[in-house]
N, C-alpha and C positions, 0 to 999 in steps of 0.2 A: 398470549400476545395477539391482540387485534380482533377477538370475536365478540367483544362487548360484555362478557361475563366479568364479575368482580375480580376474579383471579387474574384475568388478562390485563387489568389495569395496574397491576403491581409495579412493572418497570417504570411507567410514566409517573406513578405516585412517588416512587423512590427518587426519580430524577428531580421532580418538583421539590421534594423535601431537601434534596442535596443542594439545590440552588439557594435555599434559605439557610442551610447549614452546611457549607462547603466541606467541613471536616469529615462529614459522613462518607463522602466519596472523593477522597483527595486525588485519586489517580485515574478517574474515569474521564478520558478526553481523547480526541483524535490526535495521534502523534504529530509533533511539530514538522517533521520532514514530509510527512504525507500531506499535510496542509500546504506547506510551502511549494511543493511540486505538483499540486492539483490544479492550480489556477492557470489562466491564459498567460501569465507572466513567468511560467516555470522555466522557459528557455533562458530568460534573462537572469533568473535566480541561479541557474546552472552556470552561466558565464561568470557571475559574481563569485560563486563558490570556487570555481576553478582558478580564478585570479587570486582569491584568498589563499588557496592551497599553495600556489606557486610563490606567493609573497612570503608565506610562513616558512617555506623551505627553499630559500634562494640558491642554496648549493646544488639543487637538483634541476634548476630551470634549464640549463644547457642540455642536461641529459634527457629530460622528460618533456621539455617544452613543445617540440614538434609532435610527439605522439599524443600529448594531452590536447593539443589543438585539433588534431585529427579526430580524436574521440568526441570532443564537444561539437564537432561539425557533422556528426552522423545524423542522417535524416530522422525525423520523429523524436528528437531529443526533447520532448515535452511530456508533461504529465508523468506517468510511471516510467516512461522512457528516460526522462530527465533524472528521476530518482535513481534508476539503474546506472546511468552514466556517472552520477555523482559517486556511486559506490566504486565504479571502476577507477575513478580518479583517486579515491581514498586508497584503494589497493595498490595503485601504481606508486603513490607517494610513500606509503608505509613499507612497500617492498624495497624501494630505493633507500629508505631510511633504516631498513632492517628491523622493523618493529613487528610484534605479533598481535597487535590489537585486533579485536573483532570488527570487521568493516560493516557488518549488518547491524548498524546502530538502531534502525527502526525496529527490527525484530527484538533486539536486546532490550530496548526501552519498554516495548509493549509487553513482552512475555517474561522478562527477567530470566530466572533459572528454570522456568517451567519446561518439563521435558515431554509431557504426555499429550500436548495439544495438537490435534490434527489440523486445526486452523493455522496455528503457528507453522507447522511443517509445510503446508501447502503454500503459504505466503513466502516462506524462505525458499522453497523450490522454484516458485515463480521467478523470484529475483535472480536465482542462480541460472535457470534455463534462459532467461532473457539475456543475461550476460554471455552465455555460450553461443546463442544464435542471433546476437544483435546485428550481425552483418548478413544474415540469411533470412530475408523476410518471409519467404514461403514456409520454411521450417518453423520460424518464430510464430507465425500465425497459427500453425497446427498445434504447437506446444501451448500457446496461450489459450486457445479454445479448450483444450483438454483440462488445463489447470483451472480455468474459470468455472467450468462445470463441477470440478472436484471441490473447489472452495465453496461454491454455492451449497453443495451437499453437506459439507462439514459445518457450515454455519447453521443449517437447519438442524443438524444433530445437536449442536451446542445450544441453540435456542430451546429445543425440546428438553434438553437436560436441565437448563436453568429454570424453565417454567413448569414443565409437566412433572419432572422428577424432584422438584423442590430444592434444586441445587443453586438457587440464586445467591450470588456473592459479588463483592466488588471486583475481584480479579476476573471472574467469568464474564461479567457485564462489560468490563473494559475491553476484554479480548473480542467480544462480539461486536461492540461498537466500532473498533478499529478494523476488524475483519470485514464488516459490512461496508465501511468506507472504502477499504482497499478493493473490495469486489466491484463496487460501482466504478472505481478508477480503472479496473481491469477491463470492464465493458467499454468504457470510453476509449481506452488505448487500443483495444481490439478493433473498435469501429474505425478509429483513425487509420489503422493499417489496412483494413479491408476496403474502405472507401477509395483508397488509392488504386484498387484493382477494378474500379468501375461499378461496384455494388451500390444500390440506392441508399442515399443518406437517411431517408425517412425510416427505413427499416430499423436502423440502429438507434435513431432518436427515440423511436417508440419503445425499443427494448430497454434503453437506459431510463426513460421516464417510468416504465413499468417497474423496474428494479427499485428505483427510488421510492415509488409509491408503496411497494411491498414492505420495504424496511420502515417507512414512516408508519404504516399500519401496525407492524409488529412492535414498534416502540410505543404505540398508543393502546 
């Protein structure tokens, strides 16, 4: 990935072929929830989603209405923060409705029943730790910094497995694409939290741009 050798062009060649013949890579795409909560409109998306949840289960509005309103008003409920809050809302509703559905829908859609992926495990742990420390920003920043570095390492291992070990396949490529997108969103969310403490914006802008550039090179 990215050195100019013919082998390194394989992912891009496969992607271009898949565009012409979509059936070759039917499940290689960034997850819909990650896309929805990645933009500047993510807080509005969260508000719409919370209203939809309350409308779909009117029997629980009185019981959960105030707590749901408090959750959606948590600072930094944008980007991955909004994604995490949407999961908290799902858990609250399903708990009240006494259902056992898996609330980590993004993880389930991307990874299915795969159990051995360290990328999947780190993304899942990130979402869990964010939920745990959502009201403790100092601890949250420490946890997110640790998990960001961990995911970066796991993505490198996965990339090397796909390319250098000849393990390229649809599932692995889909996991890497979603993991890379998630990693960039982690950097953006970490920057948003740290800028509030007075750290320079330019530092984080450069980091995010560098990460995007690296992933673009690895795709090419």
